[in-house]
Structures are given as structure tokens and as C-alpha cells.
N, C-alpha and C positions, 0 to 999 in steps of 0.2 A: 360468786366465783371464788375458787380456792386461790390463796396466795401462791404465786408461782414458786416461791421458796419453800413451801411446806407441802407440796404434793407428795403422796406416799407411794407412787407407782414407779419409782426410779430405783436402780440397783444400788445396794449398799452392802454387798458381800465382801468387799475389801475391808480388812481390819486396820486400825491404827498401828503404827510401829514407832519405836523410839529411834530418832535420828542421832541424838547426842545426849550423853548423860554426865552430869556434874554432881558433886556431893550435895548441893542444895537446890538444884533445878535441873530440868531436862527439856528437850524439845521433841515433840511428837510430830509425826507425819499424819495429818488428818485427811481421810479420803473424802471425795465428794459424797453428797447425800447423807452425811452425818450431821446432826445438830450438835452444838457444843453443850448446851444445858437443857434440862428438862423444863418444858413450858407447855402452856395450853396448846400451842400450835405444832408441837412435835408429833402429835397423833400416833404415838407408839413407835415412831421411828427411833433408831439407835442414837445414843448421845455419847459424846466424849466423856462427859461427867460420870455416867454410869460405868463406862469402860475403865476409867481410872480407878473408881472405887472397887470394882471387881478384880482388877489386876493387882492392886495393893491396898488392902483395907486401911492402912495408915493414911492414905490420901483422903479418906472420908472425914477425917478430923479437920480438914481445911475447907475454907469457903469454896464452893463449887469444885471440890476435890483438887484444889490447887491451881485451877486454870487462871492464868494471869490476864488473858484477853480472850476475845471470841472471834471466830470466823463465821461467815454466813454458811447456811446449809449447803449452798452450791460451790463454796470456795474450798479448795484443797490446799495442802501444804503445811508449812511450819506453824506450830502453835506452842507457846511457851507455858510450862507448868512448874510451879514451885513445890518443894518438898517439906517446907515448914512454914509456920504462920509468919514469922519475921521476914523470911525471904519473899513470901507471897506479898506482903505489904510493900516491901522495898521494890520489887519488880513491877508491881502494879503502878506505883507512883512514878517510877522511871519510864514505864511504857506509856503512861499518860502524858507526862510533862517533860521528862528527860533533863538531866543536868550533868555537867562535867563528863568524866569518863564513863558514867553510867548510861549515857544516851544510847538508846537501842535503835539499831539500824533495821528498817523494815522495807523490804523490796518484794515486788510482785511481778508476775508475768500476766499479760492479758491479751486477748484478741479483741480488736475494736474495728468499727466501721472504717473503711479505707479513706485516705486523704489527710490523716492527722499530720501536723507539722513534725519534722524529724526530731526536733527537740522542743521542749516547752515546759511550762509550769503553770499552776494556778493556785490562788489563795482565795477560797470561797467560804461561804457560811452555810452550814447544813442544819436545818431545823426540822423537827418532827411536824407532821401534818396533823390532821384531825385524828382523834382517838380511834384506833383500829386500823389505820392506814399502814400498809407495809412500806410505803415510799417515804422518802424525805424530800423536802423542798430545798432548792439551792438558790442562794442570793449573793449579790455582789457585796452587800454590806450586812452587818449584823452584830450580835453580841460576841465578845471575845471567846466565850466558852463554846461557841458554835463554829469557830474558824478551823478550817482544814486546808493544809497545804500539800501539794504533790509536785514532783517534777518527773518528766518522762523522757524516754529515748526510744525511737522506733528502731527495732533491731532487724525487722524484716518487713518490707513493703508488700502490700497485696499484689497478687498476680492477676492481670487481666485475663489470663488463660484459664484460671481455676474455675471449677464449677461452683454454682451457688451452694452455700452451706459447707463448702470445704474450708478447712483452716487457712489454706493459702489464698482464699478470697478476702481475707481480713489482714489488717496491719497487726503485726506482733509487736507489743511494746513492753518495755521494762519500766515499772513505775516505782518511785521511791516516795514513801509517806514521810513527810518532814514534821517532826514534833508530834503532838497529840493526834491520834487517829479519831475520826468521827464515823458514825454509822453510815454505811454505804458511800463513804467518801470517794473511792475510786469509781464505783459504778455510777453514782449520781453526778459526780463531777465531770467525768468524761462525756456522759450523756448530755449534760448541759452545754457542752462545747460542740455538740452535733455528732459525736462519735461514741455511741453506746457500745457496751460489750456484746460480743457475739453470744447469742443464745439467751440474753438477758431480757426476757419478755416484760419484766416489771418496768424497765426503763426503755422499752421499745427497740431493743436490739434485734438485728437480723438473725433469723434462726440458724443454728449450727447443727449439722447432721448429728443425730443421736448416737451414731456409732463412735463419735469422737469424745463426747463428754456427758453422756447420759441425759442429754437434753438440758444440762445446767449451763449457767453463764460461765464463760471461759475466763476464770480468774484463779490464780495460783499464788499462794504465799511462798515465794521461792527462797528467800533468804532472811534470816534473823542474825543480827550481830549483837552480842551481849558481852560487855567488858573485854573487847578485843577478840572474842571467839566468834567466828562466822559459821553458821550452820545452814546448809542448803538442802532443800528437798528435791528429789529427782523430778525433772520436768515432765509434765504430762505429754502425751503423744501429740496433742495439737500444737505444742510449742517446739517440736523437733524440726 
């Protein structure tokens, strides 16, 4: 069976765009159904890495064309890109660990199964499964390098009147990633609490109507804060 994050039958006609531009870095708006980097599982689908190299050949001189971090194939929104090697190293370090004024704010919007506490947080451990598995395992204890922490706020409760698959049938939450981010931290973490993301078949989420998000899990990188500068991506229709 194909990995739900790598199916190639979803729309990707929307192009990336620059949300904010600084002398040494910029923030892109990543569409859904775009991979970040070229890999075996991309199956010819478009990648942000290729787009960066084609848009500005100078980016090809940088690791992964300057990408500081990655977003899942199904995740849209803010993604940070460096313009030179030194800034790439600096931002990657700060994105991973954070220190002082360089700590990077990372906030997301997500639709999740209804009934989540209005406010909450988790500190869990995210470990890779067997080779070839698309999922990660979540544990209450583990190695420090696997620790991932999030806090959330429900900004809109699910409506009992909404039809199945409609965004209004899910809780809309704002999630802040605290410190280093781990692979599938929000997706796997909330699923482990019994509230998987809408449309996230990998973690047994309830289906979201394809008209809303192309059949993808409803997760959007809404805001990045870098050295006091806050950059926000336009919210998707399912979050309005």
C-alpha cells in the first residue's frame, strides 16, 4: 500500500510564494502536496528544493538549496530558507535547539478529532519505527534527543450540527512547538492523545472532505518568529 503522504494523485498546481524577505533569509509559503526535498518517495512530484534552485541558481550552492527545516508533503504554510552557508548553519542550529534571542517561534493550525481539552500541552518521545515505516512511535519516556514538546489552544470547538467531513465537525487548534521539533511531532503526538488530525489516514484520523484540503491531513505552518520578526501564512479555507 502506498504511503498516504506520498500518493501522487493530489493537486499541486499552486506554486510556492515568498511571504517575507530579509538580506540573509526568507520565508516561503509552501502549498500542500509539495515535497520539501527530492527523495525516493517523491515519485516525480514537485519539490521545494527544485523550485528554489530554479528560481535562483545561487540557492543551488547551499545544502538542500537553503532549506532550514522541512514540512510534510501534506503540510502547508511557512518554511524558512537561508541565503548563504553561514546563515543556513545558524538558522538550522537555532531551529533545532534555540538559544537566547535566536529562539524561533513555531506555531501551527490543525483540525483534530473533537473533545480536546481547551488548553493543554505534552512532552513526549518520538522514535522511528522499523526501516521503511512512514510512522513514528510515541512514548512517555525516552532519549533526550527524541523529546518533543507542544502546547495547544482550541480556537474553535467542533459543531454537533456539522456534516461528517466538514471542517466544522472538528476542533480547530493552534499548536506551538516548544524547542526542537521532531518528525510528525504534532500529528503523532495528538493522535497518541486520542485526537488525530482530520484527514490524517497515517495516524487514523477521520476523513476530511477532499474539497477542503485535497485529501491531505489538516496541518498548516501558520507562523514563524525569527529574531523578533513574525511571519504569518494566509490561513487555509478549513481554518476560516
